[in-house]
C-alpha positions in Angstrom: 31.9 -18.8 -28.1 28.4 -17.2 -28.2 25.7 -17.0 -25.6 22.6 -15.0 -25.3 22.7 -11.8 -23.2 19.2 -10.3 -23.4 19.8 -7.9 -20.5 20.9 -5.1 -22.8 17.8 -5.2 -25.1 15.4 -2.2 -25.3 12.5 -4.2 -23.9 14.2 -4.6 -20.5 13.8 -0.9 -19.4 13.8 -0.6 -15.7 10.5 -0.2 -13.9 10.1 3.4 -12.6 10.2 2.0 -9.0 13.1 0.0 -7.9 11.4 -2.1 -5.3 9.5 -5.2 -6.5 6.7 -4.5 -4.0 5.8 -1.4 -5.9 4.2 -3.8 -8.4 1.0 -5.4 -6.9 1.1 -9.2 -6.9 -1.4 -10.9 -9.3 -0.7 -14.3 -7.9 -1.2 -15.5 -4.3 1.0 -18.3 -3.2 -1.1 -21.2 -1.9 -0.5 -22.2 1.7 1.2 -25.5 2.5 -1.1 -28.0 4.2 -1.0 -31.7 5.3 -4.0 -32.6 3.2 -4.1 -35.1 0.4 -2.9 -34.0 -3.1 -5.6 -32.4 -5.1 -5.9 -29.8 -7.9 -4.9 -26.4 -6.7 -3.6 -27.7 -3.4 0.0 -27.4 -2.1 0.7 -30.3 0.3 3.5 -31.6 2.5 4.6 -35.1 1.9 7.4 -37.4 3.1 9.3 -40.1 1.3 8.8 -43.6 2.8 12.6 -43.7 3.6 12.1 -40.8 6.0 8.8 -41.8 7.6 8.6 -40.6 11.1 11.0 -37.7 10.5 10.4 -34.0 9.6 12.1 -34.5 6.2 9.6 -33.6 3.6 8.9 -32.3 0.1 5.9 -30.2 -1.1 3.8 -31.1 -4.1 1.4 -28.9 -6.0 -1.0 -30.3 -8.6 -2.2 -27.7 -11.1 -5.8 -26.5 -11.1 -6.3 -28.3 -14.4 -4.9 -31.6 -13.2 -6.8 -34.7 -14.3 -6.0 -38.4 -13.6 -4.3 -40.0 -16.5 -3.1 -36.8 -18.1 0.6 -35.9 -18.6 2.1 -32.8 -17.3 5.6 -31.2 -17.5 7.1 -30.8 -14.0 8.9 -27.9 -12.3 11.3 -29.0 -9.5 12.3 -26.2 -7.1 15.0 -25.8 -4.4 14.6 -23.1 -1.7 17.0 -20.3 -0.7 19.0 -20.1 2.6 17.3 -19.0 5.8 16.7 -17.4 8.0 17.5 -14.4 5.9 16.5 -10.7 5.9 18.1 -7.5 4.4 17.6 -3.8 4.6 15.0 -3.8 1.9 12.6 -6.0 3.9 13.3 -9.1 1.8 13.2 -12.4 3.8 13.6 -16.0 3.3 13.0 -18.7 5.9 14.9 -21.4 4.2 11.9 -23.7 4.3 9.9 -25.1 1.3 7.0 -22.9 2.2 8.9 -19.9 0.7 9.4 -21.5 -2.7 7.5 -19.6 -5.4 9.2 -19.7 -8.7 7.4 -22.7 -9.9 4.0 -21.2 -9.1 4.9 -17.9 -10.8 6.3 -19.6 -13.9 3.1 -21.8 -14.3 0.5 -19.5 -12.9 -0.8 -22.6 -11.1 -1.8 -24.3 -14.3 -0.4 -26.9 -16.7 2.6 -28.1 -14.6 3.3 -30.3 -11.6 5.4 -28.2 -9.1 7.6 -30.2 -6.8 9.7 -28.5 -4.1 12.5 -30.8 -2.7 14.5 -30.6 0.5 18.1 -30.3 1.4 18.2 -33.2 4.0 20.0 -32.3 7.2 22.8 -34.4 8.5 21.3 -37.2 10.5 18.3 -37.3 8.2 15.7 -36.0 10.7 14.7 -32.7 9.1 15.1 -30.4 6.2 18.2 -28.3 6.2 17.5 -24.5 6.2 21.0 -23.5 5.2 23.1 -25.0 2.4 23.1 -28.6 1.4 22.7 -30.6 4.7 24.0 -34.2 3.9 24.8 -33.8 0.2 24.5 -37.6 -0.5 21.0 -37.7 1.2 19.9 -34.6 -0.7 20.8 -36.0 -4.1 19.3 -39.4 -3.2 16.0 -37.8 -2.1 15.6 -36.2 -5.5 16.5 -39.4 -7.3 13.9 -41.3 -5.3 11.1 -38.9 -5.1 11.0 -37.3 -8.6 10.3 -40.6 -10.5 7.6 -41.5 -7.9 5.8 -38.2 -8.2 5.9 -38.5 -12.0 4.5 -42.0 -11.9 1.7 -41.3 -9.3 0.5 -37.9 -10.6 1.2 -37.9 -14.4 4.5 -36.0 -14.5 6.4 -36.4 -17.7 9.9 -37.4 -16.7 11.2 -36.2 -20.1 9.9 -32.6 -19.5 11.3 -31.6 -16.1 12.6 -28.1 -15.4 14.9 -27.5 -12.3 14.7 -24.1 -10.7 15.7 -22.3 -7.5 16.3 -18.9 -5.8 19.6 -17.9 -4.1 20.8 -21.2 -2.5 18.3 -23.0 -4.8 19.8 -21.2 -7.9 23.2 -22.5 -7.0 21.7 -26.0 -6.4 20.5 -26.1 -10.0 24.2 -27.0 -10.9 25.5 -28.0 -7.5 22.8 -30.6 -7.0 21.2 -30.9 -10.5 24.5 -31.5 -12.2 26.1 -33.3 -9.2 26.7 -36.5 -11.2 26.0 -38.0 -14.6 22.9 -39.8 -13.4 21.0 -36.9 -11.8 22.2 -34.5 -14.5 20.1 -36.4 -17.1 16.8 -35.7 -15.4 16.4 -32.1 -16.6 15.2 -30.6 -19.7 16.1 -27.0 -18.7 17.1 -24.9 -15.7 16.0 -21.5 -14.2 18.5 -20.0 -11.8 17.5 -16.8 -10.1 20.0 -14.8 -7.9 23.4 -16.4 -7.7 25.0 -19.1 -9.8 27.3 -22.0 -9.1 30.9 -21.1 -9.6 30.6 -17.3 -9.5 32.0 -17.0 -6.0 33.3 -19.2 -3.2 30.8 -19.7 -0.2 32.9 -22.0 2.0 31.5 -25.5 1.4 33.4 -28.3 -0.5 33.4 -28.0 -4.2 32.5 -24.3 -4.4 35.7 -23.6 -6.4 35.5 -22.7 -10.1 37.3 -25.8 -11.2 34.7 -28.1 -9.5 31.9 -25.9 -10.8 33.2 -26.1 -14.3 33.2 -29.9 -14.1 29.5 -29.8 -13.1 28.7 -27.3 -15.8 30.2 -29.7 -18.4 27.2 -32.1 -17.6 24.8 -29.5 -18.9 25.6 -30.4 -22.5 23.3 -28.4 -24.8 20.4 -27.9 -22.5 19.1 -24.3 -21.9 19.6 -22.2 -18.7 17.9 -19.1 -17.7 20.0 -17.1 -15.3 18.7 -13.9 -13.7 19.8 -11.6 -10.9 18.7 -8.5 -9.2 20.2 -5.3 -10.6 23.3 -6.7 -12.3 24.4 -9.9 -14.1 28.1 -8.8 -14.6 29.5 -11.4 -12.2 27.7 -14.2 -14.1 28.7 -12.8 -17.5 32.3 -12.7 -16.4 32.1 -16.4 -15.1 30.3 -17.7 -18.1 32.6 -15.8 -20.4 35.4 -17.8 -19.0 33.7 -21.2 -18.4 31.1 -21.6 -21.1 31.5 -22.8 -24.7 27.9 -23.2 -25.8 25.0 -21.2 -26.8 22.5 -22.2 -24.2 22.5 -19.4 -21.6 19.8 -16.6 -21.3 21.1 -14.1 -18.8 18.8 -11.4 -17.6 19.1 -8.6 -14.9 16.0 -8.1 -12.8 15.3 -4.3 -12.7 14.7 -4.3 -8.9 16.9 -4.2 -5.9 15.2 -7.1 -4.1 16.9 -10.5 -3.2 13.7 -12.5 -3.6 12.0 -14.9 -5.9 8.6 -13.2 -5.4 9.0 -11.1 -8.5 7.4 -14.0 -10.4 4.2 -13.4 -8.5 3.9 -10.1 -10.3 3.0 -9.1 -13.9 6.4 -7.8 -14.9 7.8 -8.1 -18.5 10.6 -10.4 -17.3 8.0 -13.0 -16.1 6.5 -13.1 -19.6 9.9 -13.9 -21.0 10.6 -16.5 -18.4 7.4 -18.2 -19.0 8.1 -18.2 -22.8 11.5 -19.7 -22.1 10.0 -22.6 -20.0 7.2 -23.3 -22.5 9.7 -23.6 -25.3 11.9 -25.8 -23.3 9.2 -28.4 -22.5 7.2 -28.3 -25.7 
């Protein structure tokens, strides 16, 4: 068994300040609107099965988008909300807070699709955990192919990502069954990981997580966490038998995905990881 632990390399020296806000953002997250999809716009949309409800996804077309061209796709799931901590980190639990896809792409070269967890009853997006698991999986299965077909997404070059709840979702939703598991070229999980700890929902045990992880096959995963990755290392050391994990500690204390909106060395490495995965 061998897997890649870059967290100990010399290039990962901590930033002299331990709060991510000490680094000025060089990207400004576009606001979500109800306008029509257009290059550089981030727009709210609803699958036809949920017309008349508040269930929705959010689509961003890159600034270099052109009709007829083909683009890799970043699919993102949001963290739990409402959340706040002593460091001033917050998460609303809504798709508006998603930012990993924008930071990874810099707004160019990728479609960026933020998908919902559908609440029980199917009338709104769930802000905490999975909502109706079956509906959540089915929404992804329906919407991702439609977005690819309508806007030039390449279904063979799709990266799944998420922060916190969304990081766990990379395996919990993305590897839920054999069908959905085949949609992804690579995964980016920031802050938490499926199977590391029990959260109180069905299937959060390590045996269930290991069965999901088996569907990963030989595809690569980027796994990062603020401060320490020891818990993930311990879990993967027990559960993994492949060489497809890049595990990195983020040298900040913050529980947030917004570090990708800043020019920090780890973002360069993450971007290189994604570019390699979709080439």
